[in-house]
Every structure is written in structure tokens, then in C-alpha cells.
C-alpha positions, -999 to +999 in steps of 0.1 A: +825+304-407+823+322-373+794+346-367+800+382-376+782+415-370+776+431-404+779+468-395+793+485-426+780+484-462+807+484-489+798+513-512+811+544-529+817+572-505+817+599-533+784+615-542+771+611-578+747+638-590+722+627-617+694+644-637+659+646-623+642+628-652+669+605-666+697+585-650+727+604-664+752+627-649+745+664-644+776+671-665+791+706-661+763+714-635+765+736-605+756+731-568+745+759-545+744+756-507+724+780-485+705+785-453+676+762-445+644+771-464+660+798-485+671+801-522+709+792-521+715+808-555+711+842-538+746+850-523+729+866-492+715+832-483+746+811-490+767+795-462+803+785-461+813+752-477+846+734-471+867+708-488+878+681-463+913+669-470+926+634-463+943+645-431+910+659-418+918+695-423+892+718-440+896+745-467+868+770-474+857+772-510+836+795-530+802+787-546+789+773-568+805+738-566+812+725-601+801+690-612+824+672-637+813+652-667+810+621-647+785+637-623+809+642-593+815+675-575+851+686-580+876+712-566+904+723-590+894+694-612+897+668-585+868+648-570+865+661-535+845+657-503+825+689-495+811+695-460+793+722-440+789+727-403+752+729-402+720+718-419+714+736-452+693+740-484+707+728-517+699+736-554+714+716-583+715+732-618+725+716-651+749+730-677+720+750-692+710+767-660+679+746-655+672+736-619+672+699-614+667+697-577+659+719-547+661+706-511+649+730-484+667+711-456+692+685-465+701+677-429+672+675-404+694+680-373+724+700-366+751+677-350+766+704-328+732+716-317+722+681-309+753+676-287+745+708-269+708+699-264+718+664-251+741+681-225+712+701-210+693+690-179+664+678-200+686+663-227+675+628-217+641+637-232+656+634-267+664+598-261+635+575-266+622+556-236+641+576-210+615+603-203+591+579-187+618+567-163+637+599-156+614+628-162+603+648-131+569+636-120+540+659-128+536+664-091+570+680-087+570+718-088+603+736-093+593+768-075+620+790-092+606+781-127+576+796-144+548+803-136+559+808-100+594+823-105+604+819-069+570+827-053+566+799-027+533+814-015+518+811-049+533+777-055+521+763-022+486+777-027+484+762-062+500+728-054+477+697-055+478+671-028+509+649-031+530+677-046+567+681-040+580+717-039+617+720-049+635+751-037+668+766-046+696+782-026+678+815-019+652+832+003+615+825+000+592+849+019+559+833+030+552+856+060+515+857+067+507+826+046+495+807+076+484+837+097+449+821+104+454+785+096+477+756+086+484+735+055+456+710+051+468+694+018+479+658+023+514+645+014+530+679+006+568+676+005+591+707+006+628+701-003+656+726-002+693+727-012+709+728+023+707+744+057+717+781+057+743+799+079+734+823+107+742+860+103+769+872+127+743+891+148+719+860+149+691+882+135+686+862+103+700+836+079+726+846+054+710+849+019+724+825-006+741+803+020+713+777+018+675+774+013+656+798+036+619+799+042+611+833+058+580+830+079+563+802+098+557+767+083+524+753+097+508+720+089+478+700+099+477+673+072+490+638+070+522+630+051+538+664+054+576+663+048+602+691+053+638+685+042+671+702+038+665+739+046+662+767+072+630+783+085+636+819+097+613+835+122+641+855+138+644+891+147+647+905+111+618+885+096+596+891+126+600+929+127+607+937+090+590+912+067+557+908+085+533+937+080+534+943+118+559+928+142+549+891+146+566+864+165+556+829+154+566+792+158+591+784+131+577+749+124+544+739+137+529+705+131+496+703+150+464+683+152+473+658+125+460+628+145+469+591+142+491+577+114+504+612+107+534+601+086+554+633+092+590+636+081+615+663+091+652+661+084+682+685+080+662+715+093+677+746+110+653+770+127+658+806+140+635+824+164+638+856+183+669+863+204+674+891+229+638+903+228+628+916+262+592+905+259+603+869+256+576+858+230+563+823+238+573+807+205+584+772+196+613+763+173+596+731+163+562+721+178+549+685+174+515+683+191+484+661+190+497+637+164+511+601+161+539+591+138+570+613+132+603+603+116+627+629+128+662+633+113+686+661+123+671+694+135+689+725+149+669+750+169+681+785+179+663+811+199+627+816+210+610+805+242+607+767+236+631+748+214+621+713+202+587+707+217+575+671+218+538+667+227+531+638+204+533+600+202+555+576+182+585+597+172+615+579+158+652+585+150+657+622+161+690+640+165+685+675+179+708+704+188+691+732+207+706+765+220+698+801+228+662+795+241+650+816+271+624+791+283+637+756+276+659+740+250+635+710+246+604+699+264+585+666+267+550+675+276+517+657+282+485+676+291+447+675+286+454+681+249+471+647+245+500+625+258+536+625+251+546+588+247+567+563+227+595+587+218+629+575+205+655+603+202+690+592+191+706+622+207+699+657+221+726+683+225+720+714+245+741+746+242+773+755+223+809+748+232+816+785+228+789+802+247+803+836+239+787+833+204+752+837+218+736+868+234+722+846+263+729+814+281+712+783+268+686+766+289+681+728+292+653+703+288+621+698+308+597+670+313+562+682+322+534+656+328+506+681+333+469+679+340+474+644+354+484+630+320+515+608+321+546+609+299+556+574+291+581+553+272+609+578+264+643+569+251+672+593+246+703+576+234+728+604+241+720+636+261+748+662+261+747+695+279+773+722+275+774+758+287+737+758+298+717+764+330+706+728+334+703+695+316+670+677+322+646+685+351+609+683+360+586+712+354+573+730+385+537+720+391+537+688+370+512+664+385+514+634+362+538+606+361+569+604+339+576+567+334+598+542+315+625+567+306+659+556+294+689+578+289+718+559+274+746+583+281+746+617+299+772+643+297+772+677+314+800+704+313+798+740+325+762+736+336+754+763+362+720+774+374+698+770+404+693+733+397+710+699+397+720+692+361+698+661+360+669+655+384+646+625+387+615+640+403+590+625+428+565+616+400+591+594+381+588+557+378+611+532+360+640+554+349+673+539+337+702+564+334+733+549+319+769+561+320+774+597+329+801+624+333+794+657+349+821+684+354+818+721+363+782+719+374+759+734+401+749+699+413+753+666+394+724+641+396+695+642+420+671+613+428+641+625+448+625+605+476+593+594+460+609+583+427+604+546+422+624+519+404+653+541+394+686+527+380+718+549+377+748+536+358+785+541+363+797+577+363+813+606+379+807+642+391+836+666+396+839+703+402+803+708+415+794+738+435+768+716+453+768+680+462+779+657+434+749+634+440+717+638+460+698+606+469+666+600+488+648+571+470+643+536+483+635+515+452+667+528+436+700+512+427+733+526+413+766+513+399+800+526+408+801+563+413+830+588+417+823+621+435+855+642+436+864+678+443+829+690+449+811+710+475+802+676+490+803+640+478+769+625+482+739+642+499+719+614+515+684+625+523+668+591+531+657+559+516+675+527+512+687+528+476+721+545+483+750+521+486+781+539+501+803+509+492+797+517+455+809+553+458+845+566+456+845+600+472+874+622+481+886+659+483+850+671+488+850+703+508+821+695+531+826+658+535+821+627+514+787+618+527+762+641+545+749+609+562+747+572+557+716+551+551+702+531+580+679+502+583+667+514+618+631+524+620+623+553+643+640+556+677+655+531+701+631+511+723+629+502+760+654+528+772+682+517+749+702+547+735+727+548+706+761+562+711+776+583+683+794+553+667+763+531+663+753+523+627+731+498+609+740+504+572+727+485+542+751+474+515+733+458+486+716+427+502+737+428+533+733+450+565+763+458+587+756+467+623+784+482+645+789+505+674+775+508+710+741+510+727+737+519+763+718+495+786+680+494+783+652+478+803+640+450+780+656+428+753+641+446+722+665+475+715+654+486+681+631+478+652+644+474+617+624+487+587+601+460+573+617+456+538+652+453+553+648+424+577+664+390+576+644+360+565+655+340+596+667+349+631+704+358+628+729+360+656+755+388+656+785+393+678+780+414+709+796+419+743+790+441+773+814+463+792+810+466+830+816+498+849+850+484+858+859+478+822+856+440+821+838+422+794+803+408+801+789+380+780+757+390+762+738+376+731+724+396+702+700+386+675+684+402+645+650+386+645+630+379+614+603+400+630+627+430+627+638+434+663+674+438+674+672+417+705+699+417+733+699+392+762+722+391+792+722+429+795+708+426+831+743+418+844+755+452+833+752+483+854+730+512+845+741+531+814+767+506+806+773+499+769+767+468+747+790+467+717+778+451+685+797+441+653+780+418+628+760+415+596+730+397+581+714+391+547+683+409+538+654+386+530 
């Protein structure tokens, strides 16, 4: 025989009622049904009883229920199935009116009520073994529940270390909570139910549109986490909810030190907009700490937007706009360095600038007090409807080194600056592909910048030069400079390669000048005519044009780092006063001299024409 699962016992479904002291039927007895823990004989305590038909329908019946001679409850003389809809008390009387049984609660649970209780948020607690796996940990505080009833100040003050504060989709006023200090409890986590919307006048967040903390969030403890909400230190909160008008940083994480383990994600901040005094607030300040995991943050208003003065930041995506100082800033100073920063993307400004009361400002790098900024990576830097993109701070005296910008995009970026500027104190920068259109200057590389690489890209519609180059240890890929005030402004150095530039339709010329390998002025009475050039092109130098006759062979000296490794002959010929060609020889010596021999057969002030090239050592 195959295995079976014995689920159902074969038995009589009808109920037999017997006497209390002898096993015989309660013939002609009566059954009373009432409310739990009451006397069901009293009509006021009785509840409705039903007969259940074979088709599942139910018919209400009056009490008492009659028991036949065989001990079965009957209805109109027929054995029937009687039911109620809830737990009940039951009394059984014999034919002489003597009580045989009384049960205060026949059913210990109410099926409908059990179903309802199971459907509630804590219904799992009724199922054995689930509570230990699915119950909220004791460290989780639902701020809207008793005893705090929505008072985040009280909940935060009472929370132990390691607590998680769960917030609803409403406003939480904590103004003044950190007026003279910061949170010092470790591993506090605050979790909301979504970023809120801005009011149409940008003065506050819209109540009910998300979780809003009104007032500054300040922390100085390790393990602090802030997720999925908005922090409002805007005009309304600053002037109305504080006891006196107070402008504060929206989120301030300061002085946590090493292994800070800070986490911030899905956070929208609001600071003052249109305030004439320009309060010096930060949207998000990360200073004097190491170890931040940054998700998505959105910063509106205030003086500084996202302020990074820390070490070891990973994974950030930021959108900043409406600031009146800078949208974001990377800063090192005597308080500590800014280093080892990895931002996935930074976006400056809004596509529709008319939404904001003021133009957005861009990013700044500020290596102050001789303290360097180092090891910075921004995957994607986008600037739209702003005054600039990314420029050095005035007065910065430290180095900004090992900076990588994967992609750079600038559109409608007008101010008194190039949209992206690599300053004199910059070392080892790598800027990838780029597109700039509608700007007051595209990309500028200053003369003392060292080891700079610029990837492929274009600048169009610039009110200044598309590019401005002055550095020597600098290289660039293919560039397009089209329809600008000018194509490329060449200010010196040997990094600029005109052969890698497509320039056309520029109002003031495609190149302000071309790079040259010539060091200083001509020697020994030689003089260059207007067509004479010695232009580097990658590792090759092209020399062409005319020199008038000098008094010795050495006509010019080439810059030390641009000389050939061996003496190299180049084509040259002289032209006599009568117009006939005169044989001469020309060399570019490994010592750096352009040497011309045979010039003596030329008359005074006669020209030697040169056309040749050599490889740089």
C-alpha cells in the first residue's frame, strides 16, 4: 500500500449532548447561547444563533435550542447544525430545568477578528516564530508613535547609540536642537519616506510631499546615516520657526575623524535664496573626517552648496543650483586636507534658469594655507545656465593634483571666467571628452600647470577664445573650435599642437599665435622675416620661412627640451640680390643651434630660405 497522509478522522459531525453525571442524553433539554462570560438564559445577554443549511445558507432561529430524546439539537424536529458568528457562553438545561453545564467561553478566538488582526502591520506577531525574525529591532524608533508622537527633538534626545529614527511623510521641527553643538551619539540613522517638493516661491518645502526636517542636522559622531528626506533651512524656516532669524548649514558633518563611516543618500536640502546679506551657509558640509558613502544629494540656495573638506568619499551624485557663492567646493586648509574623493557625477544649474531667483554658480577648488588637494575623480561634470563650471579660488596657494574629469559638458555658461580652468598650481590633471556651447570661454590651461591631458572635444559659440593654452607639459587630443570670438589663444609653452585643432569661422582668427621652439631672439645679426616659423607638432618640428643674412653660422638657439638627438640637415638655399639661387647648408645641431653655412656668398641683407623638419629627442 502506498504511503498516505491521514488528515481527516472519520467521526459523527452532529453534536450529542449528555448529562453531567451519567452518560445518557439530555432528552427534552434546552440550550442557551449568550455573550462571553454572561448568563445566556437572560434574554439581554443572548446572541443570534443560525441554522446552517446544506447549501451553506443560514437561517436565524430563536432560543432556546431544543434537544431531542436522542440528545441531538433539533430545529422543527430535524437534527440541525447550529452556528454563531462569534465566541459565546453556553448553558445546557435538562427537561426539569436543572443546569447540566455552563461554559463561559466556548470559542477562545473569534475567527473574523483573528483574520482582521492577522491583516494588521503587526499581525505576524500572532504567528509563532516570526516575531524574532520580522519584528522591528528594539533600536528602531517610529517617531510618529507614542511616546514621541512626531516630536523628533524628543526622540533624538532620548535615542540610544545605534538607534534608527523612522520618519513619516510630514514636517519635523528641530530648529535650535543643535544651536550650540552637534550629535555625539554613534551610529544614529535617520530614515524618511522620500524627498519633498519645493514650494513655488522656493521659501520652503511643501508639507506632506515628503519627509521634511525643519532646522539644521549636525553630527560629530561616527556611523551617522541620513536617508530619503529633505532638510529645510530656507527662508521660511530661518525667519519664522527659529526664535530669532537664524541661517544655518542644512547638513553639517564635522570633526568625526578617521573611519567616520558616514552615509548620506537621497537627500534634498534648501537654504536661503534672495537674501541680501548673503549668509555664509553650506548646503552640505563634510569637514575634518575620513570615510563617506555619498549617494544622491540635491542642494539649493545658500552660499556654498556641496562642500567637500574631507578624505575618502565614495560614490556621490550631486545636483547643485541657486547658490550665491559656489555650487560645490573642494577645499583643503590648515584644518585638514581634501583628498581621495570619488564623485560619480556633479550637475550645476537647472535647464530652465527662469525657475530660480538668481543665476547658479559653479564649482571651485581651493587648496588653501599651502595644503594640497589630491586624488580627485569626477566621472561626469555638467554645467548648465551657470556663471562658470570649475575654476581655481583666488588666493589658493597649495597644489591641486591627480584630478580626473571623465566627461565635461557646459551649456549657457556666462560669467567673467572660462567655464573650466586648470590653474598654475595644478599637477597631473586628466580631462576627458568635453562639449562646450554658449560660453564665455571654453577651457583654459595656465602656463605653470604641469602634466595636463585634455581629451577630444569642442567649443562653439564662445564670447571669448574657445581654448586658451600656455602650458608646456601638456597634451591634447583632437579639438574643434568653431564660431567663437577666437579659435585658440596661444600664450606660450610647447603643449599646444595646432595640427590637432580644427578651427574655422572664428571672428578674430583661428589662432592668436603658434607655438615655437625658438629660444629668445636671433643670433649674430640674423633676422627673421614675417614668414619664418619653427613650430612643434607632437615629436616633430617644422621649420620654414626666411632669415636675412647674419655674420656667423649660428642663427638661432632652440629651446633645450625641443632639440634633436643628433645633428639633422634641413633644406636651405640663398637668394642673391639678382634673384639667383645660392647654395647654402643648414643644420639643426644636437646642441640646439640652427647653423647656416655658405651664407658669406650672399650679399648683405639677403635672405636664406629654409624648409625642413626634425624629430625631437
